[in-house]
N, C-alpha and C positions, 0 to 999 in steps of 0.2 A: 291436958285437954281442956279443962275448964278455962285456963288462961288463954288458949288459943281461941276458943269459942267466945269468950268475952272481947277479945280484940277484934274479932270479925263482926260482932254485933256492934261494937262502938264505932267501927268504920261504916256502919249503915247497912250491914246485912250484904246479902249476895245477889246481885242482878245477873241471872244466868240465861242469856240468849241462846246458848248452844246445848245446853242440858241441864240436868238436875243438879242441884248444890247442897252442899251440907255445911255446917257453921264451923266443922273442924274435922281434920282427916286422920286423927289419932284414935284407933279404934282398940280398945281394951289395953291401952298402952303402948300399941304398935303403931309408930308413924308411918303412913302410906303417902307417898308423894309422887312426884313425877321428874323426870330429867326433861329438861325443857327442849332438848333435841326432838323430843316426840312431837312438837310443833312445827317441825321444819317445813311441812307442806302448807302452813298457814301464811296469810300476808304478813310481811315484816313491817314493824314500825316501832317508835319509841313508846314503851310500856304496853306494847301488844302483848308481850309475854305475860305481863301481870294479869291482864284480862283474860288470856287463855287459862292460866292456872286457876284463877278463881272461878271461872265458868265451868271447869271440869270438877269443881267441887272440892278442890284441894288446898291445904294450908301448908304443905311441905313441898320442898323442891330441891333438886340438884340444878344449878344454875349454869348453863353453858356460859363459858367466858365470853364469846361473841355476842351473845343475847345480852349480858349484863353491861358490856362495853357500849352496845347500841343504845341502851337506856341512858348511859353517861355521856353520849355525844359523839362516839366513835364515828369517823367519816365513812365507814363502809358498812354495809349492812347486808352482806352475802355470806352464805355458809363458808366456813374456813376453807374447806377443800375445793371450793369454786373460785377462790380469790386468786387474781393475777398476782405476779411479783410486785407489780407497781402498786397494787391495793394493798398488799401486805406491808410494804414500805410506808404507805400513808398512816396505816394503824401503828406501826412501830415509831413513826415520828410524832404521832398524836400521843402515844403513852409517854414518851419522853418530855413533852412539854407540859404534861397533864398534873394538876394539884390532885392527888389521890382523895383529898378530902370531899371532892365533888360526889363521891361515891355515898358520902353520908345522906345527901338529898335522894339518892336512888334508894337506899335502905329505908328511909322514912317512908317512902310510897309504899313499899312492900309491907313494912310494918303496920302501917295505918290500914292496910287490907287484911291483916292478920296472916301474911304469908312468911313463912321462915325459910331462909336458904341455908340448909344445914351443911352444904358442901357446894364448892365452886369447881367447875371443870375448866383447868387450864392444861389441856392435854399435851401441849408441846414443853411444858416446864421440865427443866433437867434434860433437854436433848439438844443435840447439835452444838453450836458454839455460843450458846446462852452465857451472858455475863452473871455475875451474881447479883448485879443491879436488876437485870432482867427478871430473874426468878424473884429477887425480893419484892418487886412491883406486885407479883401475883398474891404473895404472902400479905402485903399490906391492904390489897383490895379485899381478900378474903376475910381479914381481920374486921376491917371496917363494916362488912356484910354480915357479921356475926357468925360466919360459918366456922365449922371445927375441923374442917379438912379440905384439901384440894385433891381433885382426881387427876390422875394420868395413867398411861398405859403401863402395864408391867413390862419390865425390861425383857429382852430375849432370854428365856430361861437356859439356852444352850450357850450363850455368851455373858452370863451373869457377872463373871470376874470383870469383864470391861467396864461394867457400870459402877465398879467401887468408887473411883474417884468422884463421880458425880453424886454418887449415894452420900459421900461424906459431905458434900457441899449442901445438898438438899437437907440432910440430917441437921446440919448446924442451924440453916434457916428456919426448919420446923420447931426446933428447940427454942430458938429466939423469940418466935411468934408464938409459940404454943399452939400450933396448927399441925394437924397430921397430915401426911402425905398417903392417900388411899390409892392403891394399885389396882387398876381395872383390867379384867380378862376379856379376851375374845376366845378364839377357838384354841389358843396355845396352853390351855389350862388343863391340868390333871390333879389326882389326889396328891401328888408329892411335890407339885410346883413349888409351894412355899417352904418345902423342907430344907432348901438350901439356905444361903446366908441373907437374903433380902430382909427378912423381918428381924433378923438378929443385929442388922447394922444400926438400927435405931428403934427405941420403943415408940417413936412418933411415926414408924412406918406401919401402915394398916392396909386392909384389903377393902376394896370395892368390888364385891362378888356379883358376878352376872350368872344367875342360876340357869338362865336359858341357854347361854353359850356353853355352859358346863354340859348340860344335857345333850347338846348337838355334837359335842366333842368326845364324850366318854359314855362307856356303858355302865358305869358304877353308880352307886346312889349318892346324889349331890346333897342329900341331907347329912350324910356322913360327913362330907366336907365342912358343912355348917357346924356340926357339932365339935368337929376337931379345932376349928379355927374361930369359934364365936367370940372369944376373946380379943381377936385382932380383926374382926370384921367391923368397919366403921359403919358401911351402908351397903345395900344391895340393889341390883337392878332386877326387876321382875318382868318377865315375859314368858310366853308359852311357846316353846320351840319343840320339834320333834328330834328323835334320835337320828343317828346316822342311818340306821336301818330303814327309818320312815322318811328319809330325805332331807333332814335338817331343815325343815320348814318354819317359817314363823307364822303362827296361828293366833286367833282370837283366844283369850284367856279361857282355860277350860276345855279346849279342844286338841290340845297337844300332849306331849309326854312328860312336860315339867311338872313336878308334884307340888303345886302351888298350894293346895289345901293342906297337904302334908307339912310344908314349910311353916305355914302360919299354926298348925296344931302343935308343931315342935317349938315355935317360939313361944306360944302361950304355955306350954307344959314347962319349958325351961327358964321362962322369964327373960328371954332374949328380946331387947327392945331397940335394936338398931333399925334406922330408917329403910323403907322397902320402896324404891322408886319405880313407877311404871315407866317403861321404855316401850313406845308404840313403835313396832317394826312390821306388824303384820299388814297385808294389803287393805286399804280403807275401802269399805263397801261403797257401792255406788249410792249417791243421795246423802252420804255421811261426810264427816270431815274429821280431823285430827282431834278437835276438841271433844266432840261428841264420843269418839271411840276411847280417848282417855278416860272420859266420865264412865263409859260402860265397863271398862277394866277397873276403875275405881270401885265401881258397885260390886263387882265380882269379889275383889280383895274384901270389901266390907262384909259381905255375906260369908265369906270364907272364915273371917275372924270372929265376927259377932254371932254368926249362925242364924 
């Protein structure tokens, strides 16, 4: 925490036009960050993400690949799921002609601001007809950014055997670059999802656990999942969702069914120190914006941890 705070001070402190700011967001050893997807409603631009993370008072983040590539000069600045085939082809062509060392300058900007990208999300890695070169690009970029893992969606649990060949290729690259692959869940998660072969295929295969989605999909205790897999959880997405009985809603922190204070109590008690990244998915109130609401969520997490 001291090192992160010192880096922020050295960078000239925080100018916070959107909300309150702290010198560092590692509270009692627990890193609280944000997935940059949370700022999807904000204006897009080069290094805008840096401004937003800083203004939310955070020094930790999960960097969405499209946000990261935009900072490096990618030709398209739309959300991935809104891009046309032509725009996707432009980005693919840009990647092939790119000197990945250009990401060193991107990392320098975030380092100077005291912001750490502990994980990068290349959600499509290991899917479709990707070549090893396509996947290796993602590992090279993550390595340059200082990330310890790459996020992607968990394979279909019902067809996990079909993923075995791709898993072998991903595992080889993960071991080559010493970067984990952290599998993210939506509503396809339950207490036994990871009892299958996925985590056994490689020690570099980890979990990016979304506790809010777990609550929306299951009636059992998500903290039992955290205890069970604590040594394979690389990072978490924190949000407050209601249970199936209460409509699976996304709500402001502290108003849903997700045991966020219980999570932080458990982490303090057991010494778990994986990053907890805020994912803003609830409706932004009138007169506010994503940066302010991420800051509000950060303050909630800080109070829950520090007391």
